[in-house]
Every structure is written in structure tokens, then in C-alpha cells.
Residue frames as a rotation matrix with the C-alpha (Angstrom) as fourth column:
MET 1
-0.711 -0.411 0.571 50.11
0.544 -0.835 0.076 -0.28
0.445 0.365 0.818 4.14
ASN 2
-0.293 0.635 -0.714 48.35
0.544 -0.504 -0.671 2.76
-0.786 -0.585 -0.198 5.63
LYS 3
0.679 0.693 0.241 46.51
0.592 -0.323 -0.738 5.34
-0.434 0.644 -0.630 3.58
HIS 4
0.640 -0.543 -0.544 49.80
-0.561 -0.814 0.153 7.19
-0.526 0.207 -0.825 2.99
GLY 5
0.816 -0.281 -0.505 51.33
-0.309 0.526 -0.793 4.14
0.488 0.803 0.342 1.28
GLU 6
-0.231 -0.914 0.332 53.66
-0.832 0.008 -0.555 3.31
0.504 -0.405 -0.763 4.16
ALA 7
-0.351 0.047 -0.935 54.08
0.272 0.961 -0.053 0.04
0.896 -0.273 -0.350 6.05
THR 8
0.617 0.625 0.478 52.04
-0.337 -0.338 0.879 0.02
0.711 -0.703 0.002 9.26
PRO 9
-0.121 -0.656 0.745 53.66
-0.983 -0.023 -0.180 -0.52
0.135 -0.755 -0.642 12.66
THR 10
0.444 0.321 0.836 52.05
-0.528 0.848 -0.045 -3.95
-0.724 -0.421 0.546 12.90
ALA 11
0.976 -0.159 -0.149 53.53
-0.058 0.466 -0.883 -4.86
0.210 0.870 0.446 9.50
ILE 12
0.169 -0.964 0.204 56.98
-0.701 -0.263 -0.663 -3.89
0.693 -0.031 -0.720 10.80
LEU 13
-0.036 -0.131 0.991 56.52
-0.917 0.398 0.020 -6.05
-0.397 -0.908 -0.134 13.89
ALA 14
0.835 0.402 0.376 55.44
-0.223 0.871 -0.437 -8.98
-0.504 0.281 0.817 11.70
LEU 15
0.758 -0.615 -0.217 58.57
-0.193 0.106 -0.975 -8.58
0.622 0.782 -0.039 9.53
LEU 16
-0.082 -0.790 0.608 60.78
-0.935 -0.150 -0.320 -8.47
0.344 -0.595 -0.726 12.62
GLU 17
0.220 0.242 0.945 59.22
-0.665 0.746 -0.036 -11.70
-0.714 -0.621 0.324 13.84
GLU 18
0.992 0.106 -0.062 59.66
-0.114 0.605 -0.788 -13.22
-0.046 0.789 0.612 10.39
ALA 19
0.306 -0.951 -0.046 63.38
-0.600 -0.155 -0.785 -12.40
0.739 0.268 -0.618 10.59
ALA 20
-0.196 -0.328 0.924 63.56
-0.953 0.286 -0.101 -14.09
-0.231 -0.901 -0.368 14.00
ALA 21
0.661 0.505 0.555 61.76
-0.358 0.863 -0.357 -17.15
-0.659 0.037 0.751 12.61
GLU 22
0.858 -0.413 -0.306 64.26
-0.221 0.240 -0.945 -17.30
0.464 0.878 0.115 9.71
HIS 23
-0.067 -0.905 0.419 67.11
-0.896 -0.130 -0.424 -17.15
0.438 -0.404 -0.803 12.23
CYS 24
0.095 0.210 0.973 65.57
-0.716 0.694 -0.080 -20.17
-0.692 -0.689 0.216 13.98
HIS 25
0.940 0.319 0.118 65.15
-0.136 0.671 -0.729 -22.03
-0.312 0.669 0.674 10.69
ASP 26
0.584 -0.770 -0.257 68.73
-0.623 -0.222 -0.750 -21.23
0.521 0.598 -0.609 9.69
ILE 27
-0.466 -0.770 0.437 70.10
-0.876 0.331 -0.351 -23.32
0.126 -0.546 -0.828 12.60
ASP 28
-0.529 0.331 -0.782 67.63
-0.109 0.886 0.450 -26.20
0.842 0.323 -0.432 12.01
TYR 29
-0.768 0.424 -0.480 65.45
0.601 0.220 -0.768 -25.27
-0.220 -0.878 -0.424 14.99
SER 30
-0.734 0.543 0.408 62.48
0.000 -0.600 0.800 -23.87
0.679 0.587 0.441 13.12
LEU 31
-0.574 0.598 0.559 59.36
-0.816 -0.366 -0.447 -22.83
-0.064 -0.713 0.698 15.00
HIS 32
0.435 0.770 -0.467 57.53
-0.797 0.570 0.198 -25.82
0.419 0.286 0.862 13.54
SER 33
-0.016 -0.502 -0.865 60.18
0.074 0.862 -0.502 -28.31
0.997 -0.072 0.024 14.67
LEU 34
-0.923 -0.280 0.264 60.19
-0.206 -0.220 -0.953 -26.79
0.325 -0.935 0.145 18.17
GLU 35
-0.181 0.946 0.268 56.37
-0.978 -0.203 0.057 -26.95
0.108 -0.252 0.962 18.27
LYS 36
0.333 0.265 -0.905 56.57
-0.342 0.928 0.146 -30.72
0.879 0.261 0.400 17.75
GLN 37
-0.476 -0.562 -0.676 58.47
0.506 0.454 -0.733 -30.79
0.719 -0.691 0.069 21.05
ASN 38
0.539 0.790 -0.291 55.84
0.757 -0.303 0.579 -28.53
0.369 -0.533 -0.762 22.70
ILE 39
-0.147 -0.665 -0.732 58.40
0.772 -0.540 0.335 -25.72
-0.618 -0.516 0.593 22.84
GLY 40
0.511 0.273 0.815 58.11
0.756 -0.594 -0.275 -22.14
0.409 0.756 -0.510 21.58
TRP 41
-0.739 -0.670 -0.067 59.57
0.646 -0.677 -0.352 -18.66
0.191 -0.303 0.934 21.96
VAL 42
0.438 0.887 -0.143 57.49
0.885 -0.398 0.241 -16.04
0.157 -0.232 -0.960 23.80
LEU 43
-0.364 -0.499 0.786 58.15
0.360 -0.854 -0.376 -12.31
0.859 0.146 0.490 23.57
VAL 44
0.101 0.385 -0.918 58.03
0.992 0.032 0.122 -10.80
0.076 -0.923 -0.378 27.07
SER 45
0.528 0.094 -0.844 59.21
0.256 -0.965 0.053 -7.25
-0.810 -0.244 -0.534 26.41
GLY 46
-0.174 -0.613 0.771 60.52
0.957 0.078 0.278 -5.17
-0.231 0.786 0.573 23.54
THR 47
0.220 0.191 -0.957 60.93
0.069 -0.981 -0.180 -1.84
-0.973 -0.027 -0.229 21.87
ILE 48
0.093 -0.160 0.983 60.81
0.993 0.091 -0.079 -0.51
-0.077 0.983 0.167 18.31
ASP 49
0.141 -0.105 -0.984 62.17
0.152 -0.980 0.126 2.89
-0.978 -0.167 -0.122 17.26
MET 50
0.287 0.075 0.955 61.52
0.925 0.235 -0.297 4.03
-0.247 0.969 -0.002 13.68
VAL 51
-0.702 -0.486 -0.521 63.27
0.230 -0.847 0.480 6.83
-0.674 0.217 0.706 11.77
ARG 52
-0.338 0.678 -0.653 60.73
-0.912 -0.407 0.049 6.35
-0.233 0.612 0.755 8.98
TYR 53
0.130 0.481 0.867 58.45
-0.129 0.875 -0.466 3.65
-0.983 -0.051 0.176 7.61
PRO 54
-0.856 -0.482 0.184 59.20
0.094 0.206 0.974 1.99
-0.508 0.851 -0.131 4.25
ARG 55
-0.178 0.777 -0.603 56.88
-0.828 -0.450 -0.335 2.78
-0.532 0.440 0.724 1.38
TYR 56
0.682 0.577 0.448 54.98
-0.222 0.748 -0.626 0.33
-0.697 0.328 0.638 -0.84
LYS 57
0.951 -0.295 0.094 57.33
0.244 0.529 -0.813 -1.83
0.190 0.796 0.575 -2.95
GLU 58
0.416 -0.859 0.299 60.43
-0.828 -0.493 -0.265 -0.42
0.375 -0.137 -0.917 -1.24
LYS 59
0.466 -0.360 -0.808 63.03
0.254 0.930 -0.267 -3.08
0.848 -0.081 0.524 -0.50
ILE 60
0.513 -0.327 0.794 64.29
-0.818 -0.467 0.336 -3.27
0.261 -0.822 -0.507 3.10
PHE 61
-0.039 -0.596 -0.802 66.83
0.034 0.801 -0.597 -5.43
0.999 -0.051 -0.011 4.94
ILE 62
0.777 0.283 0.562 66.60
-0.551 -0.128 0.825 -6.63
0.306 -0.950 0.057 8.53
ARG 63
-0.285 -0.889 -0.359 69.74
-0.251 0.430 -0.867 -7.59
0.925 -0.157 -0.346 10.41
THR 64
0.693 0.568 0.443 69.04
-0.594 0.103 0.798 -9.68
0.408 -0.816 0.409 13.51
TRP 65
-0.243 -0.794 -0.558 71.24
-0.034 0.581 -0.813 -11.30
0.969 -0.178 -0.168 16.17
ILE 66
0.764 0.406 -0.502 71.32
0.447 0.229 0.865 -12.37
0.466 -0.885 -0.006 19.83
SER 67
0.263 -0.676 0.688 73.22
-0.419 -0.723 -0.550 -10.03
0.869 -0.143 -0.473 22.15
ASN 68
-0.708 -0.519 0.480 73.06
-0.671 0.282 -0.685 -12.14
0.220 -0.807 -0.548 25.34
TYR 69
-0.014 0.656 -0.755 71.44
-0.022 0.755 0.656 -15.16
1.000 0.025 0.004 27.00
SER 70
-0.279 -0.073 0.958 70.32
-0.957 0.099 -0.271 -16.21
-0.075 -0.992 -0.098 30.44
LEU 71
-0.792 -0.033 0.609 69.15
-0.156 0.976 -0.149 -19.71
-0.590 -0.213 -0.779 31.38
ILE 72
-0.218 0.851 0.478 65.68
0.686 0.483 -0.545 -19.28
-0.694 0.209 -0.689 29.89
ARG 73
0.785 0.602 -0.147 65.79
0.355 -0.631 -0.690 -16.15
-0.508 0.489 -0.709 27.74
GLY 74
-0.306 -0.850 0.428 67.68
0.914 -0.136 0.382 -14.39
-0.266 0.508 0.819 24.98
CYS 75
0.213 0.314 -0.925 67.84
0.079 -0.949 -0.304 -10.74
-0.974 -0.008 -0.227 23.96
ARG 76
0.041 -0.096 0.995 67.28
0.959 0.282 -0.012 -10.28
-0.279 0.955 0.104 20.21
GLU 77
-0.210 -0.217 -0.953 68.52
0.013 -0.976 0.219 -7.16
-0.978 0.034 0.207 18.44
ASN 78
0.215 0.323 0.922 67.40
0.928 0.226 -0.296 -5.85
-0.304 0.919 -0.252 15.05
ILE 79
-0.410 -0.230 -0.882 68.38
-0.085 -0.954 0.288 -3.03
-0.908 0.193 0.372 12.69
ILE 80
0.444 0.633 0.634 66.25
0.679 0.224 -0.699 -2.19
-0.585 0.741 -0.331 9.64
TYR 81
-0.555 -0.691 -0.463 67.97
0.091 -0.604 0.792 -0.71
-0.827 0.397 0.398 6.57
ASP 82
0.645 0.663 -0.380 66.66
-0.342 -0.194 -0.919 0.67
-0.683 0.723 0.102 3.30
GLU 83
0.882 -0.243 0.404 68.08
0.457 0.649 -0.608 -0.44
-0.115 0.721 0.684 -0.04
ALA 84
0.598 -0.686 0.415 70.74
-0.170 -0.614 -0.771 2.29
0.784 0.390 -0.483 0.06
GLY 85
-0.130 -0.670 -0.731 71.97
0.622 0.519 -0.586 0.97
0.772 -0.531 0.349 3.43
ALA 86
-0.573 -0.021 0.819 70.58
-0.433 -0.841 -0.324 3.79
0.696 -0.540 0.473 5.55
GLU 87
-0.873 0.252 -0.418 69.22
0.480 0.595 -0.645 2.81
0.086 -0.763 -0.640 8.98
ILE 88
-0.497 0.775 0.391 65.45
-0.305 -0.578 0.757 3.42
0.812 0.257 0.524 9.15
GLY 89
0.578 0.707 0.408 64.56
-0.645 0.089 0.759 1.56
0.500 -0.702 0.507 12.34
LYS 90
-0.622 -0.737 -0.263 65.80
-0.374 0.576 -0.727 -0.57
0.688 -0.354 -0.634 15.18
ALA 91
0.539 0.830 0.142 64.30
-0.611 0.269 0.745 -2.98
0.580 -0.488 0.652 17.68
SER 92
-0.748 -0.664 0.010 65.22
-0.478 0.528 -0.702 -5.03
0.460 -0.530 -0.712 20.73
GLY 93
0.379 0.923 0.065 63.26
-0.733 0.257 0.630 -7.76
0.565 -0.286 0.774 22.47
ILE 94
-0.637 -0.483 0.601 63.54
-0.751 0.565 -0.342 -10.29
-0.174 -0.669 -0.723 25.27
TRP 95
0.194 0.641 -0.743 62.33
-0.735 0.596 0.323 -13.76
0.650 0.483 0.586 24.27
VAL 96
-0.185 -0.157 0.970 61.70
-0.866 0.493 -0.085 -16.62
-0.465 -0.856 -0.228 26.69
PHE 97
-0.706 -0.078 -0.704 62.04
-0.422 0.845 0.329 -20.30
0.569 0.529 -0.629 25.79
TYR 98
-0.370 0.772 0.517 58.69
-0.909 -0.184 -0.375 -21.80
-0.194 -0.608 0.770 26.74
ASP 99
-0.973 0.180 0.146 57.04
0.187 0.982 0.036 -25.16
-0.137 0.062 -0.989 27.38
ILE 100
-0.671 0.742 0.014 53.68
-0.495 -0.461 0.737 -24.81
0.553 0.488 0.676 25.61
GLU 101
-0.014 0.702 -0.712 51.93
0.245 0.693 0.678 -27.65
0.969 -0.165 -0.182 27.44
LYS 102
-0.120 -0.106 -0.987 53.16
0.977 0.165 -0.137 -26.79
0.177 -0.981 0.084 30.93
GLN 103
0.659 0.394 0.641 52.84
0.401 -0.905 0.145 -23.04
0.637 0.161 -0.754 30.23
LYS 104
0.870 -0.445 -0.211 56.16
0.006 -0.419 0.908 -22.18
-0.492 -0.792 -0.362 31.87
PRO 105
0.547 -0.747 -0.378 59.72
-0.815 -0.374 -0.442 -21.21
0.188 0.550 -0.814 30.85
VAL 106
0.899 -0.369 0.235 62.36
0.288 0.904 0.315 -23.90
-0.328 -0.216 0.920 30.34
PRO 107
0.094 -0.949 -0.301 66.15
-0.062 -0.307 0.950 -23.75
-0.994 -0.070 -0.088 29.78
ILE 108
0.623 0.011 -0.782 67.24
-0.755 -0.249 -0.606 -22.89
-0.202 0.968 -0.147 26.25
PHE 109
0.924 -0.310 0.222 68.78
0.351 0.918 -0.182 -25.86
-0.148 0.247 0.958 24.45
GLU 110
0.274 -0.908 -0.316 72.57
0.014 -0.325 0.946 -25.57
-0.962 -0.264 -0.077 24.61
GLU 111
-0.327 -0.399 0.857 72.83
0.816 0.337 0.469 -26.50
-0.476 0.853 0.215 20.92
ILE 112
0.641 0.575 0.509 70.70
0.741 -0.638 -0.212 -23.47
0.203 0.512 -0.835 20.01
LYS 113
0.851 -0.378 -0.364 73.07
-0.099 -0.797 0.595 -21.19
-0.515 -0.471 -0.716 21.94
THR 114
-0.079 -0.949 0.304 76.06
0.253 0.276 0.927 -22.83
-0.964 0.150 0.218 20.27
ARG 115
-0.139 0.060 0.988 74.69
0.973 0.193 0.125 -22.56
-0.184 0.979 -0.086 16.73
TRP 116
0.805 0.480 0.349 73.53
0.532 -0.844 -0.069 -18.98
0.261 0.241 -0.935 17.13
GLY 117
-0.420 -0.896 -0.147 76.42
0.843 -0.324 -0.430 -17.75
0.337 -0.305 0.891 19.21
PHE 118
0.641 0.656 -0.399 76.02
0.735 -0.674 0.072 -14.16
-0.221 -0.340 -0.914 20.34
ASN 119
-0.277 -0.626 0.729 77.20
0.685 -0.660 -0.307 -10.66
0.674 0.414 0.612 19.51
PRO 120
-0.286 0.171 -0.943 77.26
0.912 -0.252 -0.322 -8.22
-0.293 -0.952 -0.084 22.48
GLU 121
-0.979 0.008 0.201 76.46
0.081 -0.899 0.430 -5.28
0.185 0.437 0.880 20.23
ILE 122
-0.329 0.924 -0.194 73.07
0.677 0.087 -0.730 -3.76
-0.658 -0.372 -0.655 21.12
ALA 123
-0.218 0.345 0.913 70.74
0.890 -0.313 0.331 -2.02
0.400 0.885 -0.239 18.67
GLN 124
0.085 0.294 0.952 69.66
-0.115 -0.946 0.303 0.58
0.990 -0.135 -0.046 21.23
ASP 125
-0.866 -0.416 -0.277 70.31
0.259 0.100 -0.961 1.46
0.427 -0.904 0.021 24.85
VAL 126
-0.199 0.893 0.403 66.91
-0.667 -0.425 0.612 1.13
0.718 -0.147 0.680 26.51
GLU 127
-0.859 0.027 0.511 65.43
-0.430 0.504 -0.749 -0.33
-0.278 -0.863 -0.421 29.71
LEU 128
-0.726 0.557 -0.403 63.05
-0.176 0.416 0.892 -2.90
0.664 0.719 -0.204 28.25
ASP 129
-0.368 0.588 -0.720 61.28
0.784 0.613 0.099 -3.76
0.499 -0.529 -0.686 31.52
LYS 130
-0.839 0.030 -0.544 60.69
0.356 -0.726 -0.588 -0.19
-0.412 -0.687 0.599 32.73
ILE 131
-0.620 0.723 0.303 56.96
0.298 -0.141 0.944 0.21
0.726 0.676 -0.128 32.00
ARG 132
-0.883 0.431 0.185 54.34
-0.400 -0.487 -0.777 2.26
-0.245 -0.760 0.602 33.85
VAL 133
-0.739 0.672 -0.057 50.97
0.598 0.692 0.404 0.56
0.311 0.264 -0.913 34.27
LEU 134
-0.628 0.614 0.479 47.66
-0.540 -0.786 0.301 2.44
0.561 -0.069 0.825 34.28
GLU 135
-0.847 0.440 0.299 45.03
-0.069 0.467 -0.882 1.60
-0.528 -0.767 -0.365 36.86
ALA 136
-0.531 0.756 0.383 41.55
0.836 0.395 0.382 0.43
0.137 0.523 -0.841 35.79
GLY 137
0.123 0.692 -0.711 38.93
0.658 -0.593 -0.464 3.09
-0.742 -0.411 -0.529 35.23
GLU 138
-0.118 -0.225 -0.967 40.32
-0.506 -0.824 0.253 4.67
-0.854 0.519 -0.017 32.07
GLU 139
-0.260 0.049 0.964 38.96
0.520 0.848 0.097 2.13
-0.813 0.527 -0.246 29.60
LYS 140
-0.396 0.042 -0.917 38.89
-0.612 -0.757 0.230 3.26
-0.684 0.652 0.325 25.97
ALA 141
-0.001 0.351 -0.936 38.06
-0.925 0.355 0.133 0.07
0.379 0.867 0.324 24.01
GLU 142
-0.053 0.017 0.998 37.23
-0.552 0.833 -0.043 -3.62
-0.832 -0.553 -0.034 24.32
TYR 143
-0.135 -0.094 -0.986 37.97
-0.960 0.260 0.107 -6.39
0.246 0.961 -0.126 21.82
ASP 144
0.834 0.425 0.353 36.84
-0.475 0.877 0.067 -10.00
-0.281 -0.223 0.933 21.54
ILE 145
-0.390 -0.916 0.097 39.54
-0.753 0.378 0.539 -12.66
-0.530 0.137 -0.837 21.39
ASN 146
0.695 0.610 -0.381 38.80
-0.710 0.499 -0.497 -14.88
-0.113 0.616 0.780 18.40
ARG 147
0.788 -0.393 0.475 40.42
0.295 0.917 0.270 -18.17
-0.541 -0.073 0.838 17.44
SER 148
0.665 -0.518 0.537 42.47
0.573 -0.106 -0.813 -16.39
0.478 0.848 0.226 14.77
ASP 149
0.646 -0.408 0.645 44.07
-0.538 -0.843 0.005 -14.21
0.542 -0.350 -0.764 17.48
VAL 150
0.685 -0.331 0.649 45.61
-0.477 0.469 0.743 -17.23
-0.550 -0.819 0.163 19.23
ASP 151
0.217 -0.705 -0.676 48.99
-0.923 0.078 -0.377 -18.60
0.318 0.705 -0.634 18.10
SER 152
0.253 -0.157 -0.955 50.75
-0.117 0.975 -0.191 -21.94
0.960 0.160 0.228 18.42
ASN 153
-0.830 -0.558 -0.008 51.72
-0.021 0.045 -0.999 -21.08
0.558 -0.828 -0.049 22.00
LYS 154
-0.314 0.843 -0.437 47.97
0.809 0.479 0.342 -21.27
0.497 -0.246 -0.832 22.81
HIS 155
0.075 0.423 -0.903 47.55
0.705 -0.663 -0.252 -17.65
-0.705 -0.618 -0.348 23.81
VAL 156
0.907 0.418 -0.058 47.04
0.268 -0.676 -0.687 -14.33
-0.326 0.607 -0.725 22.02
ASN 157
0.178 -0.856 0.486 49.83
0.965 0.054 -0.258 -13.44
0.195 0.515 0.835 19.61
ASN 158
-0.212 -0.347 -0.914 51.73
0.678 -0.726 0.119 -10.27
-0.704 -0.594 0.389 20.51
ILE 159
-0.945 -0.098 0.311 50.99
0.309 -0.574 0.758 -8.72
0.104 0.813 0.573 17.10
ARG 160
-0.058 0.995 0.086 47.29
0.696 -0.021 0.718 -8.75
0.716 0.102 -0.691 18.01
TYR 161
0.259 0.076 -0.963 48.00
0.880 -0.430 0.203 -6.81
-0.399 -0.900 -0.178 21.20
PHE 162
-0.722 -0.626 -0.295 49.92
0.413 -0.732 0.542 -4.28
-0.555 0.270 0.787 19.12
HIS 163
-0.712 0.529 0.461 47.03
0.439 -0.177 0.881 -4.02
0.548 0.830 -0.106 16.66
TRP 164
0.287 0.895 -0.340 44.45
0.848 -0.073 0.524 -3.43
0.445 -0.439 -0.781 19.42
LEU 165
-0.081 -0.402 -0.912 46.65
0.775 -0.600 0.196 -0.87
-0.626 -0.691 0.360 21.16
ILE 166
-0.945 -0.325 -0.030 46.89
0.220 -0.701 0.678 1.19
-0.242 0.634 0.734 17.96
GLU 167
-0.518 0.814 0.263 43.23
0.521 0.057 0.852 0.72
0.679 0.578 -0.454 17.00
SER 168
0.148 0.611 -0.778 42.08
0.989 -0.076 0.129 2.10
0.020 -0.788 -0.615 20.37
LEU 169
-0.615 -0.502 -0.608 43.66
0.560 -0.821 0.113 5.52
-0.556 -0.271 0.786 19.77
PRO 170
0.255 0.763 -0.594 41.77
0.062 -0.626 -0.777 8.57
-0.965 0.161 -0.207 18.44
ASP 171
0.674 0.083 0.734 41.43
0.712 0.188 -0.676 9.09
-0.194 0.979 0.068 14.67
ASP 172
0.945 -0.327 -0.010 43.40
-0.322 -0.924 -0.204 12.32
0.058 0.196 -0.979 14.91
ILE 173
0.213 -0.906 0.366 46.47
-0.602 0.173 0.780 10.42
-0.770 -0.386 -0.508 16.08
LEU 174
0.049 -0.175 0.983 46.16
0.427 0.894 0.138 7.63
-0.903 0.413 0.119 13.53
ASP 175
0.753 0.336 0.566 45.47
0.644 -0.200 -0.738 10.01
-0.134 0.920 -0.367 10.62
ASN 176
0.900 -0.267 0.345 48.01
-0.127 -0.916 -0.380 12.71
0.417 0.298 -0.858 11.37
TYR 177
0.356 -0.786 0.505 50.85
-0.901 -0.145 0.409 11.11
-0.248 -0.601 -0.760 13.34
SER 178
0.358 -0.356 -0.863 53.36
-0.313 0.825 -0.470 8.29
0.880 0.439 0.184 12.91
LEU 179
0.998 -0.058 0.013 54.40
0.014 0.435 0.900 5.92
-0.057 -0.898 0.435 15.65
LYS 180
0.407 -0.911 0.062 57.98
-0.740 -0.369 -0.562 6.85
0.535 0.183 -0.825 16.43
ARG 181
-0.688 -0.721 -0.081 58.64
-0.464 0.523 -0.715 4.52
0.558 -0.455 -0.694 19.34
ILE 182
0.611 0.791 0.046 56.95
-0.536 0.370 0.759 1.78
0.583 -0.488 0.650 21.37
ASN 183
-0.709 -0.703 0.056 58.26
-0.507 0.453 -0.733 0.12
0.490 -0.548 -0.678 24.51
GLY 184
0.314 0.950 0.007 56.06
-0.781 0.254 0.570 -2.76
0.540 -0.184 0.821 25.70
LYS 185
-0.823 -0.512 0.246 55.92
-0.558 0.647 -0.519 -5.58
0.107 -0.565 -0.818 28.19
PHE 186
0.059 0.822 -0.566 53.73
-0.410 0.537 0.737 -8.69
0.910 0.189 0.369 28.49
PHE 187
-0.441 -0.168 0.882 52.65
-0.894 -0.005 -0.448 -9.89
0.080 -0.986 -0.148 31.94
HIS 188
-0.392 0.378 0.839 50.14
-0.187 0.860 -0.475 -12.74
-0.901 -0.343 -0.266 31.41
GLY 189
-0.986 0.077 0.149 48.68
0.167 0.335 0.928 -14.66
0.021 0.939 -0.343 28.52
ALA 190
-0.297 0.944 -0.144 45.16
-0.720 -0.320 -0.615 -14.08
-0.627 -0.079 0.775 27.18
TYR 191
-0.870 -0.021 0.492 42.99
0.137 0.949 0.282 -16.81
-0.473 0.313 -0.823 25.68
PHE 192
-0.778 0.629 0.009 40.17
-0.001 -0.016 1.000 -17.49
0.629 0.778 0.013 23.27
GLY 193
0.006 0.902 -0.431 36.80
0.777 0.267 0.569 -16.52
0.629 -0.339 -0.700 24.74
GLU 194
-0.137 -0.107 -0.985 38.08
0.818 -0.573 -0.052 -13.60
-0.558 -0.813 0.166 26.80
LYS 195
0.784 0.229 0.577 37.80
0.506 -0.774 -0.381 -9.93
0.359 0.591 -0.723 25.94
ILE 196
-0.349 -0.927 -0.140 40.69
0.919 -0.310 -0.243 -7.46
0.182 -0.214 0.960 26.01
LYS 197
0.825 0.509 -0.246 40.06
0.554 -0.815 0.172 -4.17
-0.113 -0.279 -0.954 27.81
VAL 198
-0.126 -0.875 0.467 42.36
0.897 -0.302 -0.324 -1.41
0.424 0.378 0.823 26.53
TYR 199
0.766 0.255 -0.590 43.22
0.527 -0.776 0.348 1.73
-0.369 -0.577 -0.728 28.50
TYR 200
-0.120 -0.878 0.463 45.35
0.910 -0.284 -0.302 4.67
0.396 0.385 0.833 27.45
ARG 201
0.691 0.251 -0.678 46.28
0.527 -0.817 0.235 8.13
-0.495 -0.519 -0.697 28.65
ASP 202
0.541 -0.496 0.679 47.83
0.431 -0.530 -0.730 11.03
0.723 0.687 -0.073 26.74
GLU 203
0.380 -0.453 -0.806 50.78
0.922 0.113 0.371 11.72
-0.077 -0.884 0.461 29.05
THR 204
-0.305 -0.582 -0.754 52.35
0.431 -0.790 0.436 14.86
-0.849 -0.192 0.492 27.57
GLU 205
0.537 0.431 -0.725 52.01
-0.363 -0.659 -0.659 17.48
-0.762 0.617 -0.197 24.84
ASP 206
-0.396 -0.790 -0.469 54.68
-0.834 0.096 0.543 15.51
-0.384 0.606 -0.697 22.95
LYS 207
0.428 0.687 -0.587 52.10
-0.852 0.524 -0.008 12.83
0.302 0.504 0.809 22.11
MET 208
-0.776 -0.560 -0.292 53.43
-0.375 0.781 -0.500 10.18
0.508 -0.278 -0.816 24.47
PHE 209
0.291 0.955 0.056 50.76
-0.756 0.194 0.625 7.70
0.587 -0.224 0.778 25.53
LEU 210
-0.767 -0.334 0.548 50.60
-0.599 0.680 -0.424 5.11
-0.231 -0.653 -0.721 28.31
HIS 211
0.038 0.757 -0.652 48.68
-0.773 0.436 0.460 1.94
0.633 0.487 0.602 27.44
THR 212
-0.747 -0.189 0.638 47.47
-0.573 0.670 -0.472 -0.97
-0.338 -0.717 -0.609 29.57
MET 213
-0.193 0.670 -0.717 45.52
-0.649 0.461 0.605 -4.09
0.736 0.582 0.346 28.62
ARG 214
-0.702 0.054 0.710 43.51
-0.623 0.438 -0.649 -6.26
-0.346 -0.897 -0.274 31.02
SER 215
-0.871 0.453 -0.188 41.21
0.312 0.807 0.501 -9.29
0.379 0.378 -0.845 30.83
ASN 216
-0.327 0.846 0.421 37.49
-0.643 -0.525 0.557 -8.73
0.692 -0.089 0.716 31.17
ILE 217
0.291 0.475 -0.831 37.14
0.155 0.833 0.531 -11.93
0.944 -0.283 0.169 33.22
ASP 218
0.549 -0.142 -0.824 39.39
0.828 0.229 0.513 -11.31
0.116 -0.963 0.243 36.23
ASP 219
0.989 -0.117 0.088 40.94
-0.115 -0.993 -0.032 -7.92
0.091 0.021 -0.996 35.40
ARG 220
0.489 -0.871 0.041 44.40
0.542 0.340 0.769 -9.48
-0.684 -0.353 0.638 35.35
LEU 221
0.408 -0.452 -0.793 47.13
-0.580 -0.799 0.157 -7.38
-0.705 0.396 -0.588 33.80
LEU 222
0.812 -0.036 0.582 48.03
0.414 0.739 -0.532 -8.66
-0.411 0.673 0.615 30.32
ALA 223
-0.044 -0.822 0.568 50.29
0.983 -0.138 -0.123 -6.06
0.180 0.553 0.814 28.78
ALA 224
0.694 0.186 -0.695 51.44
0.357 -0.928 0.107 -2.45
-0.625 -0.323 -0.711 29.07
ALA 225
0.014 -0.687 0.726 53.29
0.997 -0.041 -0.059 -0.07
0.070 0.725 0.685 26.77
HIS 226
0.109 -0.039 -0.993 54.49
0.137 -0.989 0.054 3.46
-0.985 -0.142 -0.102 26.15
THR 227
0.160 -0.090 0.983 54.16
0.981 0.125 -0.148 4.96
-0.109 0.988 0.108 22.67
THR 228
-0.200 -0.281 -0.939 55.53
0.146 -0.956 0.255 8.17
-0.969 -0.086 0.232 21.20
TRP 229
0.359 0.467 0.808 54.03
0.881 0.116 -0.459 9.74
-0.308 0.877 -0.370 18.06
VAL 230
-0.590 -0.566 -0.575 55.35
0.268 -0.810 0.522 12.41
-0.761 0.154 0.630 15.67
LYS 231
0.335 0.729 -0.598 53.49
-0.319 -0.509 -0.799 14.63
-0.887 0.458 0.062 13.23
LYS 232
0.340 -0.150 0.928 53.45
0.777 0.601 -0.188 13.27
-0.530 0.785 0.321 9.66
């Protein structure tokens, strides 16, 4: 929760990922069983658009499904409802099936595709990969990568990127605005022992920010995002 008693954006992302994990478990391909085969799912790009954030103790429902597949990736759709059935948020993401040891994508198991099936309905019409990247020189914050930031895929979990992106913004934004929309893309993994350099730029008077994250070691591009904020 934030100080206004509403779920934070990172909490929403965590719940969306929990829904995806449940969908995996439901077809007997849980994240833990895949990990035993050195396989995981990696989020490469995605967007969240919130009408409002649920309040403390409010019950919400997340509907999730796969809208299409390629050889190595699937597009996951999500709609978030309140207890009355009203839509309060939606999200879409591209997930890649990934060999953890070899650190490269692999074909999705055909049985996973068969058990999940797919529904061509999309939660929102958005270009997930269309992201502008800031050049170095506009650094706003730097964060250490700790062991707790690294997930079973052996690199930094995407929720941590999201957390650092938000934490780097000015207090005025975090205290007086709500995150309406984020569209993000991941380019390379980051690992324990590195530092994350975060850059952002206020792009318009409408509180739209561009964000870029790079490694302190070789300046490689890790992630980039656009965020839009609205007055509370």
C-alpha cells in the first residue's frame, strides 16, 4: 500500500505475475517444475494501464489468457476487475521461453500450447516494443544489485526494475500523482554485483516520463520505459 491506502504499482505487477504463475500451475507446468528442467519464462516487454488502484482489503479479480504464440514467445493478456465487476486495469506482456543455463530462448513446449490454447482477444491495442531510449548523461539515481534482487532465472527480476524506476522520480510526482500507464521493454539481463544507473526525463506537461536503465560496468542498455502520471 502507499500512504493513501492504495495498492502500489509494484504490488499490481506482482499480482499480475502471480496470476501468470497460477496459469502455469493450472496446466501442471508450474514455475518450480520448469526450473527443474532449467527452463523459465522471461518478460521482455509489457504495458499496464490503470483506471484506478484497489484500496486496502478490497477484493479484485484478474483474468489472464494467451492471445498468440510464436516459436519462442507468447503474448499474455490481463484484465483487472473490482468486486462489482468493473474494469479497473489492464495489462499485456510478451514472455519468452528461456533456457536458464544457456541464457537463451528455446521453443515453447507444444504440450504447454495445447493445454493453454489461446484466445485472440487482446486487452489493449498497444505497440509493446515501441520504446524510446535516453542517451547517457541524464543520470538521476544508482542502485546496488543485491542477491535478493535476482530471481530463479539468475538475473534481476523485472519487479525490481519497476521499483527502481519509480523510486528514482521526484517526491512531488510520487506524493501527488498516480501512475496511469507504463510501457516497458527489457534489453539485457543484470546480475548480482552490478549497479543499476537510472535516467529519466520529463517529456511533456502531461507528466509523461522517459526512463532508461544501464549497467555501471559496461553501460549496456538494460531496460527502458515510458510512464504517464495523473493528479491524485
